[in-house]
N, C-alpha and C positions, 0 to 999 in steps of 0.2 A: 339656815339663811337661804332665802330664795335667790335665784340667779340675778333678778333685777336688783335686789338689795345689795348683792355682792358687787355688781357693776357700779352702782352709785357710790358705795364705800370706797372702792378702789379708785374711782375717778376723783373723789375728794382727796385721797392720799396722794395721787399723782399730781394733782393741782397744787397741793401744799409743797411737795418736794420740788416741783418745777418752779414754783414761785421763789422759794428760798435759793434754788440753784441759780436763777437769774440774778438775784441780789448778790450772791457770792461772786459770780463772774464779773458783775459791774464793779464790785469792791476790789477784786484782784486787778482788773484793768486800771482802775484809778491808782491803786498802790504802786503798781509797776511803772505806770506813767510818771508818777511823782518821783520815783527813783531815777528814771531815765532822763527826765527833763525837769530840772528844779525850777521853782518859782511859785509865786503866790497868786497868779492870775488863772485864767481859763487854760485848758489844755493847749489850744492854739497859741495863746500868748506865751506860754512857757516854752513851746517849741520854737517860736520866732526869736525869743530872747536867748536861747541856748547858743553856745559857741558853734562854729561851723563843723568842728570835728565831732561834736556830739550828734548833730543832725546826720552826719555821714556815717558814723560808726554804730550808733544805737540800734538801728534796724538790722545792721549786719550782725551785731552781737546777738540780737534776738533770734535771727535766722540760724546762727551757729548753735543755739541751745535747742530750738524747736526741731530742726532737721533730724538729729539723732533720736530725739524723744519720740517723734512720730515713726521713724523708720524701724526702730527696734521694739517699740511697745504697742503701737496701735496705728496701723497704716490707714485705717478708716478715718482717722482724725485729720488727714491731709485734705487741703482744699476747703470748699465752702460747706460741705457736710450734708446738705439737703439731698443731693442725688444718692448718697450712701444710705440715707434713711429710706428713700423710695425703693432702692434696690433690695434692701432687707425685707421690705413688705412684699415685693414681687417674687423674690426668689427664695427667701428663707422664712416665710410666714411671720415676719416681724421680729425675728430673733437678732439681737444686737449684743455683742460682747459687753458685759458690765464695765470692763476697764475703759471702754471708749469714752464714757461720760467724764471720768477723771482726767484722762489724757487730753481730750478735746478742750476741757475747761482750762487746763494749765497752758496748753500750747497756744490757744487763741488769745488768752490773756497776755501771754508774753509777746506774741506777734503784734497785737494791737497796742499794748503798753509801750513797746519800744519803737512804735512809729510805722508799723506795717499798714499798708493802705487797704484795709478790709473793715467789715462791719462785725458787730457783736451778735446780731440777731440769728444768723445761720448757725453759729456754734451753740447758741442757747437752744435753738430748735433741736439740734442733734443731741445735745446733752439731755434735754427733756425727753426726747424719743428714746434714748438709751436707758434712762431711768424707768420709763414706762415699760419698756421691753424687759428690763431686769425684774420688775415686779411680776410681770406676766410669766416669766420663766420660773420664778420662785413658786408661784401657785400652780404651775403646770397647766395653764389654760390652753384652749384650742387655738389654732392659728388665726381664726377669725377674731377671737377675743384679743389675741396678742396684737393684731393689727390695730384694733380699736384702742388699746392701751398705748401703742406707739403714737397714734393720732392724738390721744389725750396729752401725752408728754410734749408733742410738738406744739399743740395749741397753747398749753400752759407756758411754754417758752416764749412764744410771740406775744401772748397777752401780758406777761410780766415784763418783757423787754420794752414794750411800748405803752403799757397801761391801756391796752386796747382789747377787751374781752371778745367783742364780736369779730374783730379782724382775726384774732387768734384762732377762733373756732372755724371761720371760713378758710383761713390758710390751711388748716389741717385737712379739711374735707375737699377743698378744691385742688390743692397742689399735692399734699402728701398722700391722701387716700384716693382722691378722684371719685368719691362716692358720697352722695348726700343722703344715704339711707338713715331713717329715723333712729333705728336701733344703734347705729354708730354715732349719730350726731348728738344725741342726748348726753351720753357720758362726756363727750368732747366739750360740750358747752359747760358742763359742771366743772370740769378741770380748768377750763379757760377762765371762768368767773372766779374760781377759788384762787388761782394764781394771781389774778388782778387784785383781789382783796388783800392777799399777802403783800403784794407790791405797794398798794395804797397804805397799808398799815405801817410799813417800815420806811417808805420813801415819799409818801404823800400822794394825793390825787392831783397829778399834773399832766399837762400835755407835753409831749416830747420836744416840741418846737414852740418858740414864741412867735405867734402869728399876728400880724396887724389885721385890723378890721377889713373884711373883704366886701367888695361891692361890684355887681355887674352894671357898668355904667350905661350900656346901650345894647339892645338886641343885636345890632350889627356886629358887636364885639364877638359874638359866637363864631363868626367866620374866622376870626383869628385863632380861636381855639381848635378849629378843624385843622388849620395849618400847623398849629403847635403839636397836634396829635401825630401828624406826618413826620415832623422833625424828631419827635420822641422815638418814633418807630425806627427811623434811620440810625439814630445814635444808639438805640438798644441793640440793633443788629450788628453795628460796628463793635460794640462792647463784647457781644457774644463771640464774634469772629476773632477779635484780637485775643481775648482770654484763652480760647481753645487753641489758637495758633501758638501762643507762647507756652502753653502747657505742653503741646507736642514738641515744641522746640527744645525745652529743657529735658524732656524725656528721651528724645532721639538724638540730639546733636551736642548736648553738653556732656563731655567725656570725663567728668570727675564723679566720685561716688555720689549717689543720689542724696544721701543725708547732708551733703555739703551744698546742694543746690539753693536752699533757703539763704545761705550765707551770701551767695552771689546776688540773689534777688534783693536781699536787704541792702546790700551795697549800692545796687542800681537805684533803689528808691531813695536812699540817702543822697545820692548825687542830684536827683531831681529836686529833693527837698531843699537843697542849697539855694535854689532860685524860687521854688514854689513850695514853701513849707505847708501850704494848705492841703497838699495831697496826703499828708501823713495822718494816720489814725482814722477814726470813723467819720470825721469831718462835720460834726454837728454844728460847731461854732461857725464854720464857713457857710453852712446852709442857712443859719439864722441871719448872717450878714446879707445873704442874697434875698431872703424874705423881707428884710427891712430896707432894701435898696441901698445897702452900704458897700456894694461892689460895683465897680465900673464894668461896662458891658464887655470890653475887650479882655479884661482879666477873667471874667466868667467864661467867655468863649475859649480862652486859652486853657483854663483849668479843665475843661471837658476832655481835651486831648491828653493832658498829663495825668488826670485821674484814671482814665481808661488804661493808660500804660502802667501806672503805678500799681493799680489793683491787679491787672493781668499778670504783671511780673511777680507780685507778692504771692498770688495763688498759683500761678504757673510754675514757679520755682519750688513749690511745696510748702508754703506757709499755710497757716490755719486761720480761717476767718470767713465771714459771710459776704454775700454780694448785695444784700438788701440795702444797707446804708450807702455803699457806693452808687447804687442805682438811684437812691433818693438824692444824693449829692449831684450826680450827672443831670438829673431832672431839674434840680434847683438852678444849676448853672445855665442849662439850656433855656429854661424859662426866663431867667433874669436877662440874658442877652437878647432873647427874642422880644420880651416885654419892653425892654429899653428902646429897641428899634421901632416897634409899632407905636409906642407911646410918643416917641419923637416925631413920627410921621402923622399920627392921628390922635393928638392929645385930647380932643373933645369927646371921643367915643371909646377910649381905652382906659383901663385901670392902670395902677402903678406896676412897675416891673415885678414887685414882690408878689402880686396876684398871679402872674404868669408862672413865676418860680414855684409857687404853691401847687398849682394845677399840674405843671410839668413833672413834679415829683411823682405823682400817681401815674402819669402817662408813661414815664420811663420804666417804672416798676411793671406796669401792665405789658409794655412792649417786650421787656426782657423775660418775664415769667410766663406770659400768655395766660395770666389769671386776672382779668379785669375786675371781677367782683371783689376779690381780695384787695386789689390796688385801690379801688374806689373807697371801700369801707375803711381801710387802714389809714389813708390820708385824712379822711373825714374824722376818724377818732383821734389821730395825731394832732389835729388842729382844733377840734371842737367847734368848727365853723360850718353852720348849716348852709349858708348861701352859696357855698362853693360847689354843691352837688351837681348842678346842671352842667357847667363847663367841665367839671371833673369827669362826668360820665361821657361827654362828647370826646374829650381828649383820650381817655383810657380805652374806650371801645375802638376808636379809630386807630390808635397806636397798636392795639392788639391785632386788629384785622390786617393792617399793612405789614406788620412784622411777620405775621403768619404767612402772608403771601410771599414775602421775600425769603423767609427761612421757616421751614416746617417745624423745627424743634425749638424749644425754649432753652434758656440758659441752664435749666435743671435737666431737662430730658435729653439734651444733646450728649451729655456725658454718658447716659445710659445707652443711647443708640450706638455710641462708639464702643460700648461693651456688648453690643448685639442684643440689647434689651429694648424692646419696643412697647410703648404704652399708649400710643396715640389711639384715640377712640376707645379708651377703657382697656380692659384686659383681653378683648377679643383676639388681638393679634397674638398674644402670648399663648392663649389656649389653642389657637389654630396651629402654632408652631409645635405644640405638644402632641398633635394628632398626625399620624403618618399615613401615607398613601396605602401602605401594606395593610393597614387596619380597616380601610373603608372601600377599597376598590373591588369591583366585581369581575370574576373571571369569565362571565358570560359575554361573548361577542358574536356578532353576526357578520362575518367577513364575506367579501367577494374577491374573486381572483382578478388580476389586472386585465385579463382578456374577456371577462364577462360582458355579454351584450347589454344594450340599453334596457331591453325588456327584463332581463334577469336582475339587473340592478334595481329597477323599479319594483319588481315583485318582491325582492328581498327586503327592501326598505318599507314597503307598504304593509307587508305581512308580518314583519318583525315588530318587536316592542320598543326597540331603540331608534331614535331619529338619525343616528349616524351608523355608517358601515365602514370599517377599516378595509383597505385594499391590501391583501397579503400575497406575497410571492410563494413559490412552492416550498420554501423553508420556513414559512411562518413569520417572515420579516415584513414590517409595515412599509408600504410604498406610498401611502396617501390615505385620505379619508373622504368619503362621499357623504354629504349632508342632504337630508331630505329636502331642505329648503332650496338647495341648488338645482333640484330636478324640475322645479316649477316652470322655469323658463323653457325647458325642452319638451314638456308634456304636450303642448299644442302641436308640435311637429313629430309626434311619436311615430306615426306611420312611416314618415320619411327617414327618421333617425334610427329606427330599431335595428337595422342591419348595418348601420354606418358607425355609430358611436360605440365605444367600449368603455369599461370602467376606468382604465388609465387615462382616458381623454377627459373624464368628468372630475376625477379625484383632485382634491386639494393636496398639493405636495409640500406646502409650507407649514403644515400642522406640527406644533411642538409636542414632544412626548415627555413624560415624567417617569421616574423610577420608583420602586416600592419604598425606598428610603427617603424620598423627598417628603417634606412636611406639607400640610394642607394649606398653609398660608401661601406658599409658593404656587400651589395649584390655583388657588383663588385669584392670585395676582395675574397668572397666565390667562385664566378664564375671563377676567375682567378686561384684559388688554385685547384679547382676540374675539370677545363677545360670543364665546361658545358656552355650551352647557356641559361638556365632557371632554376628556382628553385620553388618548391611548396610554396605557402603562406598558413600558418595555423593560427588558431585563437590565438594561444599562444605557449609558450615553452612546456607546459604540455598538453595543449589542441590541439590534432593533427587533429581536424576536418579541412579539406581542404577548403579554401576560393577561391583559384584560382592559377594562375601561374604568376610569374614575369619574363620577358624575357629581355635579354641584349639589344635587338633592341629597346624595349620600353623605357628603361632607357636612351639610347643614344639619342633617339628622344626628350625625356623630357629635357635632358641636353642642346641640341641644341636650343630648344625653350626658355629655361631659359637664355641662353647666349644672344639670340636675344632680349628677353624681357628687359634684363638689358641694352643692348646697346641702344635700343629705349628709355628706361626710362631715361638714362643719357643724351641722345641727346635732347629729348624734355624738360627734366628738365632744362637743360642748357639754352634752348631758352626761357623758361617761366620765369626763375629766373633772366635773364639779365635785366638790367635797361630799363624801358619803353617798356617791352615786352607786347604783347597782352595777354589777359587773356584766349584766346581760340585759338586752332590751328586745322584746318581741314586737316586731312591727307589722307582721301579717302572718296568717296561718301557715305554720311549717317553716317559717324563716325567723332569723334572729340576728342581732348584733351582739357580739360578746368580746370581752377582753381576756386574753390568755397569755401566760408566760411564753417566752420564746422557746420553741422546740430545739433540742440540741442539734438536730440535723440542719437547722437553718443558720447556725452560727458560722460566720466567715463567708457566707454566700449572700448574693443580692436577690431582690425580688425577681429580677429578670432571669437570673441563672436558675432559680428554683422553679420558675413558671407556676407560681402558686395558684393562679386562677385555673389553669388547665389541668394541673396535677391534683389539686386538692378540692377544686370546685368552690372556693371561697374568694372573696375580695378583701384586700388589706385597705382599711379606711384610714388607719392612723397607727403611728408607732410612738410608744412612750419610751424615750431613751433613758439610759442610766445617767445620773446627775453629772458625773465628771466630764461627759462628752459635750456638754453645752446645753442647747435648748431642751426642755423636758418633753415637748410634744412635737411630732412632725405630722401634721395633717396632710392628707393627699401626698403620700411620700413619693420620692423619686424612685423609679424602677431600678436605678443603679445603687440605691442605698444598701450598704453591707451590714448585715445584722451582727450584733456582738452580745456577749453574755450580759444579762441584766436588762435587756430590752423586753418590752411586752407589746403585744399586738392587739388592735381592735379590728376584728374581722366580721364580715357579713356573709350570710349564705344560708343554705338549708341546715336545719338543726342537726340532722343526721350527719352531714359532712363536717359541721363544726365539732360535733362530739368525736368523730373519727380522728380529726386532727388533734383534739385534746388528748386522745389516747396515746399519741406519739410523743407527748411531752416528757 
């Protein structure tokens, strides 16, 4: 089987499993909700008709079950799940423990079914991603293929949850992977479409919401959609801030065992539900009421506040569920209240409040996730309404721009940043954090002494190859730095100044220094802030003895080499880990990539401890781990990875050095 055929088949399998997984989660939620709130009507009608003690105690009981389940079996199932999927892609090559799918499905179903104020889409995404990762681990694929399978699972989850195949695929590439590469996009589309077909087959071809006919009554009405975009951005930012504040509050200030936090959270949601039962569950019934104008504006406005609190408490306390449905809920309420107001003031040129509720659903999602394309397409597919596109685009784009101006991180990436994982502007930041000053700095410096004359300084800079000269005292400690550009203002008076000015008079004394253990992202941030091209490298913060200079050009060269190395590693790793692949690949005369069993002297030691590149003259591209240890393949392995018996290595280097290492097995 060719690699292309393999990817297509696996994408189909992931789509099928993801589709059935979404159906199973919906069925579990419905069953648990029926047990929690008896009745023959809609979920909201059943909640409203339930006795007060049921509204109060049902979410608390759900939290009492979910808390220990997550704490003892799969802590990744805590919260809304998407950041955990993104983290697995960034740090673990897409590896997710298989048990996460089962625990997440059960925990989220219990949380939502007992009235927790969360959505089902985030859990379905994490479940699909976990299933895709499990399949990748079973076939021991490369990290690049593993990430694609995770994206396939996430796309399948969204597509099946909303019957929205295009939105599912875009969600996976825009939010989960952040990469629109065709080689990844094609399998993701296949999985998304397959999951939608499964959902259609078993639950019918339906739009998730009952949407009234939409009409743009006047071109002037677009002005109101600009205002609506601003409102959506502000509410989205408030939602993010409250969510993470309460998450920190429960983690740091609630002094009871962590597995009991969801019990408190459920009790708090139950108290709110005594007055506003609409905050319980996914809230689709209330969204439909807003779309059809069946909510008064002041109730819709009030529900914004209480839904933010209820969702933030449910997730912050450790419940399991998504933020997608709450974002849609908040958007519908905001649009309903805003639409009622503008329609009251300008009835001739404005549509009904339901139209604004519909558009604001996308605006709130875009403002919270910073993913406007996904928000536009998903609301379009949810509603099957073509005429909504123009105002929807205006509102979503403006909401994204404004929310990004106020808050750099989205509701997904903020959690990663709190864990010191940065993904803004793609993977560049993370790559830069993996390259250290000690790997790129040059020991060549052209120093001058503090007492050097102006002529000596000029001659040193003009004749040297570097545009900067550090000023060093007698013990080699840096006292400042002279820049060639700073001399231009003095050159016209050279005759006068040559015996007056000395190096210490010209030197900049506010130059920051870096140490060998600093990462290159820190250096680039300093260079950008100071508008310099290089910085001195010293032995430490207190020890100002100069070791050399680190230049922007050298950092960029190292970055480009690292990108190339990762591309080559992923490419060859994929070839070697495919079924029936050769154990060696010759890629240029005298050089090869080969897979070898782990040498005995490697066992119990890390790549860093062994100094494999320096000692043996080969590079480790990939480690195939023994099955009981988790993921089957570690592409671009961590230098601190400790080898164990049963591992095998994919190495690259001169054929003679590879054979020499093989002789030591």
